[in-house]
N, C-alpha and C positions, 0 to 999 in steps of 0.2 A: 623204677625210678625218675625220676621229673628230671629234664636237663636244663639248667638254667640259661638264658641267651645274658651272653657278657655284659657290662651296663656302658653304656659309653660314657668317655673319660673328657674328664671336667677340664676347666682350663688349668689347675694344678699338675694336672699330667701331661700337660702338653709338650713341655721340657726334655721332661723324663723321656716319654717318648719318641721327639728328636733322636734322642743321645744312642737311645738302647736298642729301638727298632722304627729306625727314618723308611724303610720298605714301607710300611703300614701306608706311607702319604701317596705310595703309586701304587698301593694294592688298593686301595680307599676310592682312588679316581678310576681304576680299571672296574673295581665292582659295584659305582654308583649309581641308585635307579636315576633314571633322564626321563623328562618330560617332553610332550613337545613347545617348542620355543613360544609362539604364543597359544593359548588357550580358545577354548570355545567363541569365546570375546572378539580374541583377536587385538587382546591389551594386553597393557604389563607394569607392573608395580614392581621395579628397582631399586633397592635399597645399595645407595652407592658409601663404598669403603677405602677407597683409594689415596684419599686427601692424604696420611703421613708420610707417603713415601715421596711425597714432591714439597717435605719440611712443609705443609702446611698444615700445622696440630690446633689451631685458633679456632674457636668459636666466640661469635660475640665479643664480649670484654674482654673473655679467658684465652690468654694465648697459649695455653699449653692444655687443653680441652683435652685432646684426644692423645696427652702424652702418655698415658696407660693403658696398656696393652688388654689387662684384664678387665678394665671399665669398658674400652671399645667393644671388646670381646660381647661382654653380657650385654650389652645394648643392643650389639647386631642379633644375638641368642633371642632376644626379648624380639623383637622386629619381626625375624624370623619364624617364629613361631605362630603368628598372627596371624588369621584368616584374609585373603586377598593379598598377601606379598608372593610376587610370582620368584623372586629371587634376587643374587645381590654381584653387585660388580666391585672388585676388587685387585689386590696385587697377590704373586704366588704367598708370598707368609701368611696375611690373612686370610686367601681359602685355603688354604692347605690347614691351618689351626680349625677354621669351620666345617672343613671335610672329616676330620678325625674327633669329631665333636657330632658330628652325624647333623650338622641342622645342612648340609645340603641335598638328601636326599628329595627327589623329584622337585627340585629346583633348578634354577635358570641359573647356572655361574658362567659370570663373562668376566673374562681376562684384562684386566688395564694393560697395555702395549708399553706406553712410553710414559716415564717419568725423570728423561731427561734434565726437565727445564727447570729449576727445582727455584720453590718460590724466593724471590728478591735476589738474585742471583745475576750477574754478569752476562752471565748465558742462560736468561731464564728460556728465550727464544728457541733455546737450540732444544729442540723436545723429538729430542733423538727416543728410540725405543730401547728401552734399556733394562723391561721385566717379560711379558709375556714374548714369546717368537710364534708365529701361525704354526708351525709346526707343532711346540707344545701343547699349545692349546686345543688343535685337531686332533693331537695323540694320546690327550687326556680327558677327553670328550667333555670338554668347556662347550660351550654354547655360544660365544661368540667373545669378540675382542674387540676394547674401545681403543680409540686414536685422538688424542688432542691434538687439536691441528691451528695451530697459532700462527695466523698472517699478518707479518708485519710489512707494508711494503717500503720501508726504512731499514729495514735489516735483509743482508742479502743472504744469511744464515733461513730465510723462510725458504728456499727453495729446496734445501736438502730433508726440511720438515715435511714439507710438498711431496717429494721424491718419497723416502721414508713412508708414507701414509699412502701414496699411489700403492708402491711393492706389496704392501702391508694387504690391503685390497684387495689386491689379484690372489693375492696367496692362499687368504682365507677363501674367498671365492671357489678356488679351487680343490678347495678341502668340504665344500658344502657348507663354512659358517659364514654366521653374520659380522659383517664388520659394524661398527657403531663410532663413525666419526663424530668427531665433535668441534666444529669449528666457529673460530673468532675471527675478524678483523681487529689488529689490536696495536697502540701503540707504547713507546716508552715516553715515560714523563715523567722531569727530575728522578731522572732512577729508577721509576716506578713501570710496571706495565701494565697498563691496563684495556679492558677488553670494550671494544665498543657496542653499548646495547642500543642504537638507536636503530629504527625500521629497517631503514636502508642498506647501513654496516652490515646487518644479518641478512639480509636478502643477497646481498652480494655472498658472502662467507659462502653460503647455502650453496649458489651455484659452482662457485671454485671446488666445495668438497665434494657435490654429487660429480663432476668431471675425473676424479682422481679415480686410477686403477685402469683394470682395464675389459672391467664389465661392472657392471651393477644391480647385478642380481641379487647379490647378498648385504648390499649398503643400507643401512640407515643411518638416520642422522639424528643427534642429540641436540638440542638446540635452548638457547635460555627462551622464558619468558618475556615478552619486550611487548612497549606498544604497537598498535596497530595490527597485531599477530595475525588476523584471517589474512588479509594482503602481505604479512611475510609468509606467512604457509601457502600462499600460490605459486610461489614459488620452484617448487617440489612434487613430485607425485611418490617420493621414496618417504616407507613409515619413517613416520618422527615418533622419538620422546623427549619428552621436554625436564631440561633438569630442574630442581627446586632449588635450587639459589642460595646463598650466604642469609642467614634467617635472620634480618635485620631488622621487618617491617613487621606490626602484628600478625601475628596466625593466621585471625579470621580475614585479613587480606588476602593473603597467600595462599590461603584456601581459596578465596573464592575466586583469586585471577586461575588456578587450577583449574574451578569447576568451567569455566567460561572455556579454555581452552580447550577440554575435553569432548564440545561440539564439532571441531573442526573436525574434517573426515583423513586428512595427515596424520593425525596428532594420535597413537595409542596408546599412549600410557606416560608415563613420568620415570624417571631416575632422581631419588630425591638420597641425600644422605644427612648432613648436619641437621638440616633442618626439621629430621626425623629423629634423628638421632638421640638431640641435644635440643630439646624443646623448650620452653624459657618455665614451663613446669613442671618438666621433667618429668611427664608421662610418656615416655615412651611408648607403648600399648596403644593410650589412647590418639596421639600423633598419627600413628600409622594408621590405624583403623579409620580416620578420617580417611586419608588420600588412600587406602583399599578402598572406600566407597567411591570416593569422585573418579575413580579411573575404572570400577566396574559395576558401577551404578550404571541403571538404564540410562540412555542416553535421554536429555528431554525432547 
């Protein structure tokens, strides 16, 4: 008699599992097949899916593009199924869904730790830790924790963000887990937060971020693609993943910028969300395949 392997649950099954068998989430994390953080080439392509938890649901002109969880999960499942995609960055709700559907086996799973600075809020600079804790990341066998660290020199609350980020870096390192720090020098203009994306502001943010925590042995950076990137990346020896950014320009221009960036020694890959999950032509697989080739293709 042949024993059939149980089929993986689909999106329609997730709520029932959460109602009837929530233990399956903890059991799934305990049993998940893991891999080395960086593969043989030392590079990573990570798909980002943590924007919704900060109230950021828009993509280009569609301000509700990520409002549908089923649609977002379908796009993530497509992206994670493509060769060369190493893993995903997300909040607990999204990562638990992907785990239940079997999408995180042999993938890098990085948990977003702070989503307190909601988009457009008067407290947007308050990037306090509201999602994963270092203990939960280590205990569930996640591969890293990500910290958005916006630095506003005119906002006294910034020092609390720096303190929280430094403490998280220290605690993650104590567990031997990557801390992915995403720093920006930022300002508030006419009630809106704007990240400063010029080279010198980015360099300053790098130096501030690199000094967070009691050790840097497990610290990685997540940085924007800016002008004069070679000079910018000379500011650090920490391994760095570049963020894909908002999909505003022509895709070919974006891909060309990523390709040039991959030549720099400290750059070890990309963390890309909306650009790959919501490409202008709707072809998620094709967009992901281009990014995978740029990250994992031979260095020129």
